[in-house]
C-alpha positions as CSV (number, residue, x, y, z in Angstrom):
1,M,-22.6,-30.7,14.9
2,N,-22.0,-28.3,12.0
3,R,-20.1,-30.4,9.5
4,P,-17.9,-28.7,6.8
5,K,-19.0,-29.0,3.2
6,P,-17.1,-31.7,1.3
7,S,-14.0,-30.9,-0.5
8,L,-15.0,-30.1,-4.0
9,I,-13.6,-29.2,-7.3
10,A,-11.9,-26.0,-7.5
11,V,-12.0,-26.7,-11.1
12,A,-10.0,-23.7,-11.3
13,L,-7.3,-23.7,-8.7
14,L,-7.1,-20.9,-6.3
15,A,-4.6,-18.2,-6.7
16,A,-2.3,-16.6,-4.2
17,L,-1.3,-17.6,-0.7
18,P,-3.2,-16.9,2.5
19,C,-3.6,-13.3,3.5
20,T,-1.4,-13.8,6.6
21,A,-2.4,-10.5,8.1
22,Q,-5.6,-12.3,9.0
23,Q,-4.2,-15.7,10.0
24,P,-2.6,-16.6,13.3
25,A,0.7,-18.3,13.0
26,D,0.1,-21.5,14.9
27,P,-0.9,-25.1,14.2
28,T,-4.6,-24.3,14.1
29,L,-4.2,-23.3,10.5
30,E,-4.4,-27.0,9.7
31,R,-8.0,-26.9,10.7
32,V,-9.2,-23.9,8.7
33,V,-12.2,-24.8,6.7
34,V,-12.6,-23.1,3.3
35,T,-16.0,-23.6,1.7
36,A,-15.4,-21.1,-1.1
37,T,-13.3,-23.8,-2.8
38,R,-16.0,-26.3,-2.2
39,G,-13.7,-28.2,0.1
40,S,-12.1,-28.6,3.5
41,K,-8.3,-28.5,3.2
42,A,-5.4,-27.3,5.3
43,I,-4.3,-24.0,3.8
44,D,-0.7,-25.2,3.2
45,K,-2.1,-28.0,1.0
46,I,-3.9,-25.8,-1.4
47,P,-2.1,-24.9,-4.6
48,G,-3.3,-21.3,-4.7
49,A,-4.6,-18.6,-2.6
50,V,-7.1,-18.4,0.2
51,S,-7.4,-15.8,2.9
52,V,-9.9,-16.1,5.7
53,I,-11.1,-12.9,7.4
54,S,-12.2,-13.9,10.9
55,I,-15.2,-12.7,12.9
56,Q,-12.8,-10.8,15.2
57,D,-11.4,-8.9,12.1
58,I,-14.9,-8.2,10.8
59,E,-16.1,-6.9,14.2
60,M,-13.1,-4.6,14.5
61,Q,-13.3,-3.3,10.9
62,T,-17.1,-2.6,11.1
63,L,-16.4,-0.5,14.1
64,V,-14.5,1.8,11.7
65,A,-17.1,1.6,8.9
66,E,-20.4,-0.4,8.8
67,D,-19.6,-1.5,5.2
68,L,-18.4,-4.9,4.0
69,S,-16.7,-3.4,1.0
70,A,-14.6,-1.3,3.4
71,V,-13.6,-4.5,5.3
72,L,-12.4,-6.0,2.0
73,S,-10.6,-2.9,1.0
74,V,-8.4,-3.1,4.1
75,L,-8.0,-6.9,4.5
76,A,-8.0,-8.2,0.9
77,P,-4.9,-6.8,-0.7
78,S,-6.1,-6.8,-4.4
79,Y,-9.6,-5.5,-3.7
80,A,-10.1,-2.0,-5.0
81,P,-11.0,0.9,-2.7
82,S,-14.5,1.0,-1.3
83,R,-16.9,3.5,-3.0
84,Q,-18.7,4.3,0.4
85,K,-21.9,4.1,-1.7
86,L,-24.7,1.6,-2.4
87,T,-23.3,1.3,-5.9
88,S,-20.1,-0.8,-6.3
89,F,-18.9,0.4,-9.7
90,G,-15.1,0.4,-9.6
91,E,-14.8,-2.2,-6.8
92,S,-12.8,-4.7,-8.7
93,M,-10.4,-7.4,-7.8
94,R,-7.1,-8.0,-9.5
95,G,-8.3,-5.9,-12.4
96,R,-11.4,-8.1,-13.0
97,T,-14.7,-9.1,-11.4
98,A,-15.1,-11.0,-8.2
99,L,-17.9,-13.5,-7.7
100,L,-19.8,-12.7,-4.5
101,L,-21.4,-15.6,-2.6
102,F,-23.5,-15.7,0.6
103,D,-23.2,-19.2,2.1
104,G,-22.3,-20.4,-1.3
105,V,-25.3,-18.8,-3.1
106,P,-24.3,-16.4,-5.9
107,Q,-25.2,-12.8,-5.3
108,S,-23.6,-11.3,-8.5
109,N,-25.7,-10.5,-11.6
110,P,-23.5,-10.8,-14.6
111,L,-26.2,-10.7,-17.3
112,R,-27.1,-7.1,-16.3
113,N,-24.5,-5.8,-14.0
114,G,-26.1,-3.0,-12.1
115,A,-23.2,-3.0,-9.5
116,R,-25.6,-3.3,-6.5
117,E,-24.9,-6.8,-5.3
118,G,-22.6,-5.8,-2.5
119,Y,-25.5,-5.1,-0.1
120,F,-27.4,-8.3,0.5
121,A,-27.1,-8.9,4.3
122,D,-26.4,-7.3,7.7
123,P,-22.7,-7.4,8.4
124,S,-23.5,-8.6,11.9
125,L,-24.6,-11.9,10.3
126,I,-21.2,-12.7,8.9
127,E,-19.0,-15.2,10.8
128,R,-16.1,-15.1,8.4
129,I,-15.2,-14.1,4.8
130,E,-13.3,-16.4,2.5
131,V,-11.4,-14.8,-0.3
132,I,-9.9,-16.6,-3.3
133,S,-7.7,-14.2,-5.3
134,G,-7.5,-14.8,-9.0
135,A,-9.6,-16.6,-11.6
136,S,-11.5,-19.6,-10.5
137,A,-14.3,-21.8,-11.8
138,A,-14.8,-23.6,-8.4
139,Q,-18.2,-21.8,-8.0
140,G,-19.1,-21.4,-11.7
141,L,-19.8,-18.2,-13.6
142,G,-18.4,-14.8,-12.8
143,A,-15.1,-15.3,-10.9
144,T,-12.6,-13.9,-13.4
145,G,-11.0,-11.9,-10.6
146,G,-11.7,-14.2,-7.6
147,I,-14.3,-15.5,-5.2
148,I,-15.6,-13.8,-2.0
149,N,-17.8,-16.1,0.1
150,F,-19.5,-14.5,3.1
151,I,-20.3,-17.2,5.7
152,S,-23.2,-16.6,8.1
153,R,-23.1,-17.4,11.8
154,T,-23.9,-20.9,13.0
155,P,-24.7,-21.9,16.6
156,R,-21.5,-23.4,18.3
157,E,-22.3,-23.9,22.0
158,P,-25.0,-26.2,23.4
159,G,-28.0,-24.5,24.9
160,T,-29.8,-21.3,24.1
161,R,-28.0,-18.0,23.9
162,H,-29.1,-14.4,23.1
163,R,-27.0,-11.6,21.7
164,V,-27.9,-7.9,21.7
165,E,-26.0,-5.3,19.8
166,L,-26.2,-1.5,19.8
167,K,-24.1,0.9,17.7
168,Y,-24.0,4.7,17.3
169,G,-21.8,6.7,15.1
170,S,-21.4,10.5,14.5
171,Q,-19.3,13.2,13.0
172,G,-20.7,15.9,15.3
173,H,-22.4,17.9,12.6
174,G,-26.1,17.0,13.1
175,D,-28.2,14.7,10.9
176,D,-25.0,12.6,10.3
177,A,-25.6,9.8,12.8
178,L,-25.6,6.1,12.3
179,W,-27.9,4.1,14.6
180,K,-27.9,0.3,14.6
181,A,-29.6,-2.4,16.7
182,G,-29.5,-6.1,16.4
183,Y,-30.7,-9.2,18.2
184,T,-29.6,-12.8,17.6
185,L,-31.0,-16.0,19.1
186,E,-28.9,-19.1,18.9
187,H,-29.9,-22.6,20.0
188,K,-28.0,-25.9,19.8
189,G,-29.5,-29.2,20.9
190,R,-31.3,-32.0,19.1
191,F,-31.6,-29.3,16.4
192,D,-29.9,-26.0,16.0
193,A,-31.4,-22.6,15.1
194,L,-30.3,-19.1,14.6
195,L,-32.6,-16.1,14.3
196,H,-31.2,-12.6,13.6
197,L,-33.0,-9.3,13.4
198,G,-31.1,-6.2,12.5
199,A,-31.9,-2.6,11.6
200,T,-29.7,0.3,10.6
201,L,-30.4,4.0,10.1
202,R,-27.9,6.3,8.4
203,G,-27.8,10.1,8.2
204,V,-25.7,12.2,5.7
205,G,-22.1,12.6,6.7
206,V,-19.5,15.3,6.1
207,D,-16.0,15.4,4.5
208,G,-12.8,16.5,6.1
209,D,-13.7,20.2,5.5
210,G,-17.0,19.8,7.3
211,R,-19.0,19.9,4.0
212,R,-22.0,17.6,3.6
213,L,-21.1,14.5,1.5
214,G,-22.7,14.3,-1.9
215,L,-25.5,11.8,-2.5
216,E,-25.3,9.3,-5.4
217,A,-28.9,10.0,-6.3
218,V,-29.2,7.7,-9.3
219,Q,-26.8,4.8,-8.8
220,G,-27.7,4.6,-5.1
221,D,-26.3,5.7,-1.7
222,T,-26.1,4.2,1.8
223,Q,-26.4,7.7,3.3
224,D,-29.9,9.0,4.3
225,S,-31.1,5.4,4.3
226,R,-32.8,2.7,6.4
227,A,-31.9,-1.0,6.3
228,R,-33.4,-4.1,7.9
229,D,-32.6,-7.8,7.8
230,V,-34.3,-10.9,9.0
231,F,-32.3,-14.2,8.9
232,L,-33.3,-17.7,10.0
233,K,-31.1,-20.8,9.9
234,L,-32.4,-24.2,11.0
235,G,-30.3,-27.4,11.1
236,H,-30.6,-31.0,12.2
237,D,-27.9,-33.7,12.5
238,F,-28.9,-37.4,12.1
239,G,-26.1,-39.9,12.1
240,A,-23.6,-39.0,9.4
241,Q,-26.1,-36.6,7.8
242,R,-27.0,-33.0,8.2
243,L,-30.0,-31.0,6.8
244,Q,-29.9,-27.2,7.0
245,L,-32.4,-24.5,5.8
246,S,-31.4,-20.8,5.6
247,V,-33.7,-17.9,4.7
248,N,-32.6,-14.2,4.5
249,R,-34.6,-11.1,3.7
250,F,-32.6,-7.9,3.4
251,H,-34.0,-4.5,2.5
252,L,-32.1,-1.1,2.2
253,A,-33.8,2.0,1.0
254,G,-33.2,5.7,0.9
255,E,-35.2,8.0,3.3
256,G,-35.7,10.7,0.7
257,D,-34.9,13.6,3.1
258,W,-31.8,14.9,1.2
259,K,-31.1,15.8,-2.4
260,P,-27.8,16.3,-4.2
261,V,-26.1,19.6,-5.0
262,P,-23.6,19.6,-7.9
263,G,-20.0,20.3,-7.3
264,N,-17.4,21.6,-9.7
265,R,-14.8,19.3,-11.1
266,A,-12.9,22.1,-12.7
267,T,-12.2,23.9,-9.4
268,G,-12.1,20.7,-7.3
269,L,-15.3,21.5,-5.4
270,P,-17.0,18.2,-4.3
271,T,-20.6,17.3,-4.9
272,T,-22.6,17.9,-1.7
273,A,-26.2,17.6,-0.4
274,T,-29.0,19.7,1.1
275,P,-32.3,18.9,2.8
276,G,-35.0,18.3,0.3
277,T,-37.1,15.7,-1.5
278,P,-35.6,14.1,-4.7
279,P,-38.0,13.1,-7.5
280,G,-39.5,9.6,-7.6
281,R,-39.0,6.8,-5.1
282,S,-35.8,6.4,-3.2
283,P,-33.2,3.9,-4.5
284,R,-33.3,0.6,-2.8
285,N,-32.0,-3.0,-2.7
286,A,-34.4,-5.8,-1.9
287,V,-32.8,-9.3,-1.6
288,R,-34.3,-12.6,-0.6
289,T,-32.1,-15.7,-0.4
290,V,-33.2,-19.2,0.4
291,S,-31.0,-22.3,0.5
292,L,-31.4,-25.9,1.5
293,D,-28.2,-27.9,2.3
294,W,-27.8,-31.6,2.8
295,H,-24.5,-33.3,3.8
296,H,-23.6,-37.0,4.1
297,G,-20.3,-37.8,5.6
298,E,-20.2,-41.5,4.8
299,L,-21.8,-42.0,1.4
300,A,-20.2,-44.8,-0.7
301,G,-16.9,-44.2,1.1
302,G,-16.9,-40.5,0.6
303,Q,-18.6,-37.2,1.5
304,A,-21.6,-35.9,-0.4
305,H,-23.1,-32.4,-0.4
306,A,-26.1,-31.0,-2.1
307,Q,-27.4,-27.4,-2.1
308,A,-30.6,-26.1,-3.7
309,Y,-31.1,-22.3,-3.6
310,K,-33.3,-19.5,-4.8
311,Q,-32.3,-15.8,-4.8
312,D,-34.6,-12.9,-5.8
313,F,-32.9,-9.6,-6.3
314,A,-34.3,-6.2,-7.1
315,A,-32.4,-2.9,-7.3
316,L,-34.3,0.3,-7.8
317,Y,-32.2,3.3,-9.1
318,G,-32.9,7.0,-8.5
319,A,-35.2,9.1,-10.7
320,T,-33.7,11.2,-13.4
321,A,-34.7,13.0,-16.7
322,A,-31.9,11.1,-18.5
323,A,-31.8,11.6,-22.3
324,T,-32.2,7.8,-22.7
325,F,-35.6,8.0,-20.9
326,Q,-37.2,10.7,-23.1
327,D,-40.3,9.9,-25.1
328,V,-42.4,12.8,-26.5
329,R,-45.4,10.6,-26.6
330,I,-45.4,10.5,-22.8
331,A,-44.0,14.0,-21.9
332,P,-42.4,17.0,-23.6
333,Q,-38.7,16.5,-24.5
334,G,-36.5,16.8,-21.5
335,Q,-39.3,16.6,-18.9
336,L,-39.9,12.9,-18.6
337,V,-38.5,11.6,-15.3
338,D,-38.2,7.9,-14.8
339,Q,-36.1,5.4,-12.8
340,S,-34.8,2.0,-13.7
341,E,-34.9,-1.2,-11.8
342,V,-32.8,-4.3,-12.3
343,V,-34.5,-7.6,-11.3
344,A,-32.7,-10.9,-11.2
345,D,-34.2,-14.2,-10.1
346,K,-31.8,-17.1,-9.7
347,A,-32.4,-20.8,-8.9
348,G,-29.7,-23.4,-8.8
349,V,-28.5,-26.8,-7.6
350,K,-25.0,-27.7,-6.6
351,L,-24.0,-31.4,-6.2
352,S,-20.7,-32.8,-5.1
353,W,-19.0,-35.9,-3.9
354,V,-15.4,-36.4,-2.7
355,R,-13.9,-39.8,-2.4
356,P,-10.5,-40.2,-0.6
357,D,-8.2,-43.1,-1.5
358,F,-9.8,-43.4,-4.9
359,L,-8.3,-46.4,-6.8
360,F,-5.2,-46.2,-4.6
361,D,-4.0,-44.6,-1.4
362,K,-3.5,-40.8,-1.3
363,L,-5.5,-40.2,-4.5
364,E,-8.7,-38.2,-4.0
365,L,-11.5,-37.8,-6.5
366,T,-13.9,-34.9,-6.4
367,T,-16.8,-34.8,-8.8
368,G,-20.2,-33.2,-9.1
369,L,-22.7,-31.2,-11.1
370,D,-23.9,-27.5,-11.0
371,W,-27.1,-26.2,-12.5
372,L,-28.2,-22.6,-12.7
373,K,-31.2,-20.7,-14.0
374,D,-31.0,-16.9,-14.1
375,T,-33.7,-14.6,-15.4
376,S,-32.6,-10.9,-15.4
377,Q,-34.3,-7.8,-16.8
378,Q,-34.2,-4.0,-16.4
379,R,-37.4,-2.0,-16.5
380,L,-38.4,1.7,-16.0
381,A,-40.5,1.7,-12.9
382,M,-42.4,5.0,-13.2
383,T,-43.7,4.4,-16.8
384,G,-43.7,0.6,-16.9
385,R,-41.5,0.4,-20.0
386,S,-39.0,-2.4,-20.6
387,W,-35.4,-1.3,-21.0
388,V,-33.7,-4.7,-21.1
389,P,-36.0,-7.6,-22.0
390,P,-36.0,-10.7,-19.8
391,L,-32.8,-12.6,-20.3
392,K,-33.3,-16.3,-19.7
393,F,-30.0,-18.0,-19.0
394,T,-29.5,-21.6,-18.1
395,S,-26.2,-23.4,-17.4
396,T,-25.2,-27.0,-16.6
397,A,-21.7,-27.9,-15.6
398,P,-20.3,-31.3,-14.6
399,F,-16.8,-31.3,-13.1
400,A,-14.1,-33.5,-11.7
401,Q,-10.8,-33.1,-10.0
402,L,-8.0,-35.4,-8.9
403,E,-5.6,-34.7,-6.1
404,Y,-2.6,-36.7,-5.1
405,E,-0.5,-36.2,-2.0
406,A,3.1,-37.5,-1.9
407,G,4.8,-36.6,1.3
408,P,5.4,-32.8,1.3
409,V,4.0,-32.4,-2.2
410,T,0.3,-32.0,-3.2
411,I,-0.7,-32.0,-6.9
412,R,-4.2,-31.4,-8.1
413,G,-5.9,-30.9,-11.5
414,G,-9.4,-30.6,-12.6
415,A,-11.8,-29.8,-15.4
416,R,-15.3,-28.4,-15.8
417,R,-17.5,-28.4,-18.8
418,E,-19.9,-25.4,-18.9
419,S,-22.9,-25.6,-21.2
420,A,-25.0,-22.4,-21.3
421,R,-27.9,-21.1,-23.2
422,L,-29.4,-17.6,-23.4
423,E,-33.0,-17.0,-24.7
424,V,-34.5,-13.6,-25.4
425,D,-38.0,-13.0,-26.8
426,S,-38.7,-10.3,-29.4
427,Y,-38.8,-6.8,-27.9
428,Q,-38.7,-3.1,-28.8
429,T,-36.1,-0.6,-27.6
430,L,-36.9,2.8,-26.1
431,A,-37.7,5.9,-28.1
432,F,-34.1,7.2,-27.6
433,Y,-33.0,4.2,-29.6
434,K,-35.7,4.8,-32.3
435,D,-38.3,2.3,-31.0
436,T,-36.3,-0.4,-32.8
437,A,-38.0,-3.8,-33.1
438,V,-35.6,-6.6,-32.3
439,H,-36.3,-10.2,-33.2
440,G,-35.8,-12.7,-30.4
441,G,-33.4,-15.5,-30.5
442,E,-31.1,-17.8,-28.7
443,R,-27.3,-18.1,-28.2
444,S,-25.4,-20.8,-26.5
445,F,-21.8,-21.9,-25.7
446,T,-19.9,-24.9,-24.4
447,Q,-16.6,-24.2,-22.7
448,W,-14.1,-26.4,-20.9
449,V,-12.2,-24.7,-18.0
450,K,-9.2,-26.4,-16.5
451,S,-6.8,-26.1,-13.6
452,L,-3.5,-27.6,-12.6
453,G,-1.2,-26.9,-9.7
454,G,1.0,-28.1,-6.9
455,V,2.3,-27.2,-3.5
456,W,5.7,-28.1,-2.1
457,R,6.0,-27.9,1.7
458,L,9.7,-27.2,2.2
459,G,9.9,-27.6,5.9
460,G,10.6,-25.1,8.6
461,G,7.2,-23.5,8.0
462,W,8.1,-22.6,4.3
463,S,6.0,-23.6,1.3
464,T,5.8,-22.7,-2.3
465,F,3.2,-23.2,-5.0
466,V,2.6,-22.9,-8.7
467,A,-0.8,-22.9,-10.2
468,Y,-2.7,-22.5,-13.5
469,N,-6.4,-21.6,-13.2
470,E,-9.1,-20.7,-15.7
471,G,-12.1,-18.7,-14.7
472,F,-15.0,-17.6,-16.9
473,G,-17.7,-15.0,-17.1
474,V,-20.1,-13.5,-19.7
475,P,-20.3,-10.0,-21.1
476,D,-23.0,-7.6,-19.9
477,V,-25.6,-8.8,-22.3
478,G,-28.3,-6.4,-21.1
479,L,-26.1,-3.3,-21.8
480,V,-25.8,-4.4,-25.4
481,L,-29.5,-5.3,-26.1
482,R,-31.0,-2.2,-24.6
483,A,-29.1,0.1,-26.9
484,V,-30.0,-1.4,-30.3
485,A,-30.9,1.4,-32.8
486,T,-30.5,-0.3,-36.2
487,P,-33.6,-2.0,-37.8
488,S,-33.8,-5.7,-38.7
489,Q,-31.6,-6.9,-35.9
490,S,-32.0,-10.2,-34.1
491,V,-30.7,-11.4,-30.8
492,D,-28.7,-14.3,-32.2
493,K,-26.7,-11.9,-34.3
494,L,-26.4,-9.0,-31.9
495,I,-24.6,-10.5,-29.0
496,S,-21.6,-12.5,-28.6
497,L,-22.2,-14.9,-25.7
498,E,-18.7,-16.3,-26.0
499,P,-17.5,-16.5,-22.4
500,V,-14.7,-14.3,-21.0
501,V,-12.2,-17.1,-20.2
502,T,-9.4,-15.8,-18.0
503,D,-6.1,-17.8,-17.7
504,N,-4.3,-17.1,-14.4
505,R,-0.7,-18.3,-13.9
506,E,0.7,-17.7,-10.5
507,V,3.7,-18.7,-8.3
508,G,3.9,-18.0,-4.6
509,L,6.0,-18.4,-1.5
510,A,4.8,-18.5,2.1
511,W,6.2,-18.9,5.6
512,R,4.4,-19.4,9.0
513,G,6.1,-19.7,12.3
514,A,5.9,-18.8,16.0
515,L,7.0,-15.2,15.3
516,G,4.7,-14.5,12.4
517,S,3.9,-15.3,8.8
518,L,4.3,-13.9,5.3
519,S,3.1,-14.7,1.8
520,A,4.0,-13.3,-1.6
521,S,2.9,-14.2,-5.1
522,V,3.1,-12.9,-8.6
523,Y,0.6,-13.6,-11.3
524,D,-0.2,-13.1,-15.0
525,S,-3.9,-13.1,-16.0
526,R,-5.0,-13.0,-19.6
527,S,-8.2,-13.2,-21.5
528,D,-8.0,-13.0,-25.3
529,L,-11.7,-12.2,-25.6
530,G,-12.3,-9.9,-22.6
531,S,-15.1,-7.5,-21.9
532,Q,-14.6,-3.7,-21.4
533,I,-17.3,-1.1,-20.9
534,R,-16.8,2.3,-22.6
535,V,-19.0,5.3,-21.7
536,D,-19.7,8.0,-24.3
537,A,-18.7,11.3,-22.7
538,A,-21.6,13.2,-24.5
539,T,-24.5,10.9,-23.8
540,G,-23.3,8.8,-20.8
541,V,-24.3,5.6,-22.8
542,G,-22.1,2.6,-22.2
543,S,-21.2,-0.1,-24.7
544,V,-19.4,-3.4,-24.4
545,L,-16.2,-4.1,-26.3
546,R,-14.8,-7.7,-26.7
547,V,-11.1,-7.0,-26.6
548,P,-8.1,-8.7,-25.0
549,V,-7.3,-7.9,-21.3
550,H,-3.9,-8.7,-19.8
551,V,-3.2,-8.1,-16.1
552,K,0.0,-8.7,-14.2
553,G,0.5,-8.1,-10.5
554,L,2.1,-9.0,-7.3
555,E,0.8,-9.3,-3.7
556,F,2.4,-9.4,-0.4
557,S,1.1,-9.8,3.1
558,G,2.8,-10.6,6.4
559,E,2.8,-10.1,10.1
560,V,5.4,-10.2,12.9
561,K,4.9,-10.6,16.7
562,P,7.9,-8.8,18.1
563,V,6.8,-9.0,21.8
564,R,3.9,-10.7,23.6
565,G,0.6,-9.0,22.9
566,W,1.8,-7.0,19.8
567,T,1.3,-7.8,16.2
568,L,2.6,-5.7,13.3
569,S,1.2,-6.4,9.9
570,A,1.5,-5.2,6.3
571,S,0.0,-5.9,2.9
572,Y,0.8,-4.6,-0.6
573,A,-0.8,-5.0,-4.0
574,R,0.5,-3.8,-7.3
575,I,-1.7,-4.3,-10.4
576,R,-0.8,-3.5,-14.0
577,G,-3.6,-4.1,-16.5
578,K,-3.8,-3.4,-20.3
579,T,-6.5,-3.7,-22.9
580,A,-7.1,-2.6,-26.5
581,A,-8.8,0.6,-27.7
582,Q,-10.9,-1.5,-30.1
583,Q,-11.0,-4.9,-31.7
584,G,-7.8,-5.6,-33.6
585,A,-5.9,-2.7,-32.0
586,P,-2.7,-3.2,-29.9
587,V,-3.1,-4.0,-26.2
588,D,-1.7,-0.7,-25.1
589,V,-4.5,1.0,-23.1
590,T,-4.1,1.0,-19.4
591,L,-7.1,-0.4,-17.5
592,G,-9.2,2.4,-15.9
593,A,-10.7,2.8,-12.5
594,R,-13.8,0.8,-13.4
595,S,-11.6,-2.3,-13.8
596,Q,-8.5,-1.7,-11.6
597,G,-7.6,-0.3,-8.3
598,P,-4.4,1.7,-7.6
599,D,-1.3,0.4,-5.9
600,K,-2.3,-0.1,-2.2
601,L,-0.2,-0.4,1.0
602,V,-1.8,-1.2,4.3
603,L,0.1,-1.0,7.6
604,A,-1.3,-2.0,11.0
605,A,-0.4,-2.5,14.6
606,A,-2.5,-4.5,16.9
607,W,-2.1,-4.5,20.7
608,Q,-3.7,-7.0,23.1
609,V,-4.0,-4.6,26.0
610,A,-5.5,-7.2,28.3
611,P,-7.2,-10.6,27.9
612,T,-10.5,-9.0,27.0
613,A,-9.2,-5.7,25.5
614,Q,-7.5,-5.0,22.1
615,M,-6.7,-2.1,19.9
616,R,-5.8,-1.7,16.2
617,L,-4.3,1.2,14.5
618,Q,-4.1,1.0,10.7
619,A,-3.1,3.2,7.7
620,T,-4.0,2.7,4.0
621,R,-2.0,4.4,1.3
622,L,-3.4,4.6,-2.2
623,A,-0.7,5.6,-4.8
624,S,-1.3,8.3,-7.3
625,R,-2.2,7.2,-10.9
626,H,-2.1,9.1,-14.2
627,I,-2.9,7.0,-17.2
628,N,-3.8,7.1,-20.9
629,V,-2.7,10.7,-21.3
630,G,-4.6,12.5,-24.1
631,R,-6.2,9.3,-25.4
632,T,-9.7,9.0,-26.7
633,V,-11.8,6.5,-28.6
634,G,-14.5,8.3,-30.5
635,T,-16.1,10.5,-27.9
636,A,-15.0,8.3,-25.0
637,R,-12.2,9.7,-23.0
638,L,-9.6,7.3,-21.6
639,E,-7.3,9.6,-19.7
640,E,-7.6,9.3,-15.9
641,R,-6.0,11.3,-13.1
642,F,-5.9,10.2,-9.5
643,R,-4.1,12.0,-6.7
644,G,-3.3,9.4,-4.0
645,Y,-3.9,9.8,-0.3
646,T,-3.3,8.1,3.1
647,L,-6.0,7.4,5.6
648,A,-5.6,6.2,9.2
649,D,-8.2,4.4,11.4
650,L,-8.4,3.3,15.0
651,A,-10.5,0.5,16.6
652,A,-10.7,-0.9,20.1
653,T,-12.8,-3.3,22.1
654,Y,-13.0,-4.0,25.8
655,G,-14.9,-6.9,27.3
656,T,-16.5,-6.6,30.7
657,A,-19.2,-8.4,32.8
658,W,-21.7,-5.9,31.4
659,G,-20.8,-6.6,27.8
660,V,-18.3,-5.8,25.1
661,F,-17.7,-2.1,24.5
662,G,-16.2,-0.8,21.2
663,L,-14.8,2.4,19.8
664,G,-14.0,3.0,16.2
665,I,-12.5,6.2,14.5
666,E,-12.6,6.3,10.7
667,N,-10.2,8.8,9.0
668,L,-8.4,9.5,12.3
669,F,-6.7,12.7,11.1
670,D,-9.8,14.1,9.4
671,R,-8.2,14.0,5.9
672,Q,-10.0,15.8,3.1
673,Y,-9.9,13.7,0.0
674,V,-12.0,12.8,-3.1
675,G,-12.3,9.0,-3.6
676,Y,-10.4,6.9,-6.1
677,Y,-13.3,6.2,-8.5
678,P,-14.8,9.8,-8.4
679,Q,-11.4,11.3,-9.1
680,S,-10.5,8.9,-11.9
681,N,-13.8,8.4,-13.8
682,P,-13.3,9.9,-17.2
683,A,-17.1,10.1,-17.7
684,G,-17.6,11.8,-14.4
685,T,-19.7,15.0,-14.0
686,N,-20.3,17.6,-11.4
687,D,-23.0,15.4,-10.0
688,D,-20.6,12.6,-8.9
689,H,-17.4,14.3,-7.7
690,F,-17.7,12.7,-4.3
691,A,-15.5,13.4,-1.3
692,G,-14.8,10.7,1.2
693,R,-16.0,10.7,4.8
694,G,-14.1,12.9,7.3
695,R,-13.4,11.8,10.9
696,A,-16.3,9.6,12.2
697,V,-16.5,8.2,15.7
698,T,-18.5,5.0,16.4
699,V,-19.3,3.5,19.8
700,S,-20.8,0.1,20.3
701,W,-22.1,-2.3,23.0
702,R,-23.0,-6.0,22.7
703,Q,-23.9,-8.5,25.3
704,S,-24.5,-12.3,25.1
705,F,-26.5,-14.2,27.7
């Protein structure tokens, strides 16, 4: 059988209670397995926050939009609004960065964050999504805002089964269609196997006014694109042990049949698109992930788990004659077109062992070791130049955690010691940065991260928790190194590799009963040495500031079942983040759209029409936001204006002997709007003033046999 991974660390405790809108209010909650915390625990025994988005929720939401970030925007309260693009700039969590995992394998690229890691697999592969809100070190580097673990499907029923899926979406304007086909083979016997093949073709949609949506020609777009995925999982159980191999190859690339047309921010005219061939090769994501997992359920009185993984990631960006690319030795000034590519290769090992009744009854020890090697770089694909030299990062982290259960109270605490080293060889910057020679060097750090928390189950379905968690990340090193323009510099003096350590303090209250459930929490998240990116309005060049970041917020989610077959749910998130304009300045600058989402309210009604038929109507309200009025730092503008909007969606499925039929309607009332990040971005231009999708209708069919 498919055994859960052992309960491990959570060296940083989780942070917020379960997103009850996604959890049924019944005793089966006790059996929810959460691998993002590296453990298997009943939710009401975790001193912090875990929400599990089920396969039913994923299938319903992807009827509305074939986009995992859109799923998170609706079902994870503190996740920022989806960009509806290949790029994920602005898709933050609790005012910070979330660590993305696929079956426990990190997908995020913190050394050179190109904001493309959100597209790594076909959504049809995902069986559930585990969301930890708030800072955590449970999975290592990068989770200052939380952890999002996408779990792939696993064969459950004995025998061999096939699954075929077809999906078609349109807005009725020609060349806007979405076509999708998928096939899954599952086998469970002496061994288990899962093979998935998926392909998706997307056209260019229209906004609520019927105007073609703009293309993000440089950072990347999912419109006018073709995607394919091949996934294989093989597993074998022998006694108390299990061995599992997973391989995934995902590729998404633009078709190159449309080109962008600038809008006009001054008049509110959105960016649009017209048929044509853009310069260079189309933007793309190419991701290969391989992992080998071993589990032993009876090793020295405990459970052991080991995972070895390899991930190769390449993101090609669109061609442009950007000022930073110009070099008169290659082409006349202003005429050199080039396109960048971020390449990140990771390899790692995760080891863990959990021992119940350690030393005495009810005391549980969790201990282990993580090792990571990450080599990231950014190059210019058309001319072969190096923009960011290879960044060779290695990290070793032993950890331990103790948990004690005394009746209705669970107390746990842990620590992790992160030792990291970054090596960079000597290199030369681009002509834009004066062909500056930079001496190579090495930087390292050692950091302890800690956690402590407790849960008190009050009875009657009520529980409360208090938790202190530390998470850590590193600044965008590549962004700093590529922009050196002063001679006689060396890597060991240029960059500060001191980690972004985030302290998250949180208290919460939850209730679960026959009529529904609710959860609420408030948190205070602080990093004295944070990392903020500022973009020069004149050149578009970004820089990294190491300044404090303070975020306070609250979250609420709940559901009620007033009558049989009906479920009403609501979630609300309020985030207030502050930082400093520069080092040593007061912490009085409100966090912008790159780091923080607006206040968000989601209301939904679900109706079980029949045993095999269900319907969900949902509405999302994003509140208006006007911040940092009149403020600038040098040539970087800080003022942001966002006019909020409300969007409604509808999804329904009906199971028959001939398969399951689905209907999804995104933007039910065909609302015309410009997205949160395009509206707010103070460095935005007429090329990225993107409207959101107008009404889109999707129909689907799937059959298992």
